[in-house]
N, C-alpha and C positions, 0 to 999 in steps of 0.2 A: 557770844555770837557764833552761831553754827554756820560754817562755810559749806556751800553746796559744791560737790565735786562733779566734774564732767570730763570730757575728752581733752587731751592736751592740745595745744595750738598746732594744728596740722601744717600750716605754712612754715612756722619756725622749724618744725621737725624736718620737713622736706629740704629746707634751705641748708640746715646743718649737714644732712646727708650729701647734698650736692657739693657743698664746700669740701667735705672730706674726700669725695671721689675726684673732684677737680684737683685737689692737692696730690692725690696719688698719681694722676696722669702727668702733672707737672714734674713731680719728683722722678718719675720713670724716665722722662726725657732729660731733665737738667742734671741728673746725677750719673749719667752713663760714663762719661770720661773719668770722673773721679773714682767711680767703682772699678773701671778698667785699670787705672794706675794702682789702686790699693790691692787688687786681686792678681796682679801680675798678668794683666791682659786675659784673664780667665772668664770674667763675668761682667756684664753691664747692669745686672739686676740687683746687686747687693743692697742698695739703699731702698729700692722699691719694695722688696720683700720684707725688709725690716719695718718700713713704714706701714705696709699692709698689715703686719701683725699688730702694730700699735693702733691702727684704725679699727680693726676687729675688736681688740680689747676695749678701745674707747667707746665703741658702739654698745658693748655689753655694759660698761659702766654707765653710759647715758641712759640705757633702758632701766638699769637698776635705780639710779637716782630719780628718774622720772616717776617712779612708783613709790618713793620714800616721801612721806608727808613732810613738807618744808619745815614744820615746827620742830622736827627732830634736830635740825641743824641749829635752831635757836637754843636747844638744851645742850648741844655739844659745842657751842661756839667757843667757850673758854678753853676747853680741852684741845680743840683744833688749833687755836692760836698759840697756846703754850707749847704744844707738840711741834708746830712749825718753827717756832723760835729756837727750840732745842736743836732741831735739824739745821737751822741756819748757823748756829754756833758750831755744830759738828763739822762744818766744811773746813774749819781751821785745825781740827784734831789730826794728829800725825798719822793715825792708822786708817781711819775711815774717810778723811778728807782727801779729795783728789786735786792735785796741783797741776794745772795745765797752762802753759804759756804765761806764767807770772800771775795767775789768778787762781783763787780757791772758790769755785762756784758749784762743785759737785760733791756728792756724798756716795760712797760705795758701801752699801750694806747687803752685799750679795748681788744687788742690781744698782747700777749707777743712775742717779737722778739729780735734778736741780731743785733744792729746797725752796728757792725764791719763788718758783711757780706755785708751790703749795701755800707759801706764806701769803701770796696775793689773794688767793681764794679765802684763806682763813681770816685775814684782816677785814675783808669785805663782809663776811658773815658776822664776825664779832662786832664790828662797828654798827652794823644794822641792828643787831640784837641790843646793844648798849643804848643806842639812841631811841629805839622803840620803847624800851623800859622807862626812859627818862623824858618822854615827850612832854609831860606836864611841867618839866623844869628846863625846857629847851632854851629859855632865855637866860638861864643861870650858867655862866661859863664854868663854874666849879663842877657842875654836874654834866653838862653837855659838850663842853669844848676841851677842857684840859685833859680829862681821862682819855678820850680818843687820840688827842695829839701826842700824849706821852707814849701810848702804845704804837702809834705810827712812827714816832721818832726812834723807838728802840729797833724796830724792824728796818727802818731806813738806814740807820747807822750800821747795822750788821751787814746789810747788802752793799753799802758803800765800801766797807772794809774788805770786801772780797777781792778786788774792787769791781763793782758793776753799777756805774752811775745810771745807765740807761734803764735798767730794771728797777733801780731804787726810785727813780722819778715816777715810773708807772705804778710802783707799789704805793707811793704816797698819794697819787692823784685820785685813784678810784675811791678810797674811803673819804677823801676830801670832798669829792662830788656828793657822796652820800650825806655828809654833814651839811653841805649847802642845801641839798634837797630836803633834808629833815627840818630845816627852818632855823639853823644857827644864825644869829644876828649878823647882818652884813659887815659891821665894823670888824668882827673877828675874822671873817672871810678875807676882807681887804688887807688887814694887818698880816695875816698868814701869807698871802700872795706876795706882799712886799718883802717880808722877811725871807721867804723862800727864794725870791729873785736875788736878794743881797747875798745869800749864802751860796746859791748855785752858780752865779756868774764867775766867781773866782775858781770854783771847782771845775767849771766847764773849760777854763782856759789853761788848766794845769796839764803838764805831761802831754801824752798823745792826743788828749781831747783838744788842746790848743791847736795842734796841727790839723785836726778835723775841722775846726772852725775856720782856720785860714784857708783850707782847701775848699770849704763851702763858699767862702766869699769870692774865690777866684780859682775854680777847679782846673783850669787849663794853663795856669801860670807855670812856666818852666818846663813845658812838655809833660810827658807821662812819667811819673816817678812812683816810688812805693807808696807815697802819701796819698796820691790822687788816682791810683790805678783803678780802684774799685768803682769810684763814681764816674770816671771817664768811660770805662768799659760798659758800665751800666747805662749811661746816657746814650752811648753808641748803639747798644742793643735795643733800647726803646725806640731810638730814631729809625733804625733800619727795619724795624718791624712794620712800619707803615700802617695802613688801615687793616689789612687782613693777615699780616705776618708772613714769615718764610714757610710755615707749615710745621706741624708737630714732628719733632725729632730733627729739624733742620737748622737748629741754632748754630751759629758760628762761635759765639762768645763762650759757650760751655766747653770748648776745646782749649781749656787752660788759659784763656784770655781773662775771664772773670773769675777771681778766686771764690771758691765755695759757692758755686751757683745754685745749689739745691737748698741752701739755708736762708740767710737773711736777704739775699739778693735774687731770690727765685722769681720775684715779680718782673725783673728785667728779662729773664729768659722767657717767661710767659708772654711778655709784650713782644719780644722778638719773634716768637713762633706763632702766636695767636693774633698779634697786631693790636691796634687800638680797640677793635671790636671785642677781642677776647678780654683785654683789660677792663673794658667797660662792663662786660657781662659779670666779671668778678666783683666789680664795685657795686653793681646793682644787687647782687646777692648779699653783700655786706650791708647795703642800705636797707634791704628788706629785713635782715636779721635785727638791725638796730631799731627799725620801725616797730617790729613785733615786740622787742624788749621794752620799748617805751610804752607801747599800748598795754602790755601786761602790767607794767608798774602803775599805770593810771587806772586800771580797771579791777585790780585785786583788792578786796575789802579787808586788808590786813597790813598794818604799817610795816611790820618786820619784812613780810614778803615783798612789799613795794620797794623798800629800800634795798633789799638784796637784788631785786630785778634791775634797779638803777645801777648798782655797783657792777653786776655782771655784764650789763650792756655797755657800760663805760669801759670795762676791761677789754672787750673786743674792739669797740670803736676807737679807743685811744691807740691800741696796738696797730690797727690798720693804718691810722693816720701817721704814726711815727715811722712805720716800715715803708709805706709807699712814698711818704714825704722825703725820706732819706734816699731811697733808691732813685727817685726822680729828680733829686737836686733841690727840692723845695726846703729841705732841712739838712743840717749837718748829718753825716753818716752816724746812724744809731743802731746798735746791735739788738734790735727787737725783732723776733720772728713774726712772719705774717701768719695770723691765726688760721689753723686748719690746712695751710698750704705749705709752709716751710717744713723741712725735715726736722724731726725731733720728737722723741717719745714723751718726755715729761710734759712739755708744753701742750702737745695734742691731748694727752690724757686729762690734764687739768681742764682744758677748754671743753672737752666732751662731758666731763663730770659736771662742769658748771652749767652747760646747756641742759643737762638732765634736771638740775635743780630748777632752772628757769622754766622748763617744760612742765615740771610738777606744779610750780606756782601758777602757770597758765590754766591749770585744771580748776582753779578756784576764782577765775575772773568773772565779773558781772557783765551784763550786756551793755550797760551804760557806765560812764565814768563815775566813780564814787564821789559823793558830795560831802561837804564839810558839815556833817551832822553827827559826829561821833561823840561819845562820852568823854569827859575831860579828866577822869580819875586815872591814876597810875594803874590800877587793877585792870581797867578796860583798855589801856593803851596798846597792849600787845595784839588786840584784835580790832583796833580802831581802823576806820577807813583811811585811805591816804589823804592827808590834809596838811595844811600849813606848809606847803612846799612851793617851790618855784614853778611847778607844773600845773598848779590849780588854775582854773579859769577865774 
């Protein structure tokens, strides 16, 4: 089946650019005091210019992947996953692994980066490739359920050992959504959810994570302490922002009240300076991105591309939900960066790279949703329309 190529999704492209620019503006304001402290009161722009470099590099990567045919990633999926798992193991190596505050989450190979971000992209692409090849055996757990679960389990354990439970949960969820969308029988989905809850609840209550849960249940108990400082100051920032905010650059919380305001809790500073309206604008941009991702998944006449689009859209949507949920007190505090907004090079580059892949997939979408009229043979399954999924009408 020959796919017709056209221009990429213009709306998605514009939204990604707007989010990256929005992030630069937020980081410029939120990181000023942190930069002053680290530079001995010499500069307020340290993190802004670093992030600007990452944004420019990310745009180049997005433009590159936007023009790489998505089937190339199908062929490279095994190599990508194997390489990302090697990098995950290297975080524990004595020379290249970087140990910071009791955790091994970074690798230094001349440039420091976080392998878990690369692994999330690799597992999405590989699971999509695996299930698209085995679509004719999707009801057989030996072919369609256990191989993906074993691969997900290996990466999950490596990330948990760093330790980084928040990233591990995100790592497992995205390919799991792909499996669900590909048509894995519900009983396997149900059993996986139950088993996951049984395993995660004890882990969530251990060590500092138990303190996070207790703080979540009653954030103001016992006054402001080290355990509840972040969430209390975050809620105060959101509340004082009102409808229109204090104004860009006029945040009070960034003056050492809210720890690391330019990373995981940047939405609190955004809400304080831009108010409810500014936060709503950001949410609308994310909603448009997710809408276009789902649209692309439903309209591309290729199963692999469809499943990749679902996985990449889930990656963004779930990170937004976890970050804003924890910053606003709807969830326990979770160390997941806000996509395109929080400071961080590895996360931003992976997200921009991912959006380039999604934009390339959008070049092959049809004008109407693909119907369930595809050939049933394994040889045809790689170019079969998106069918037998939870999104079909």
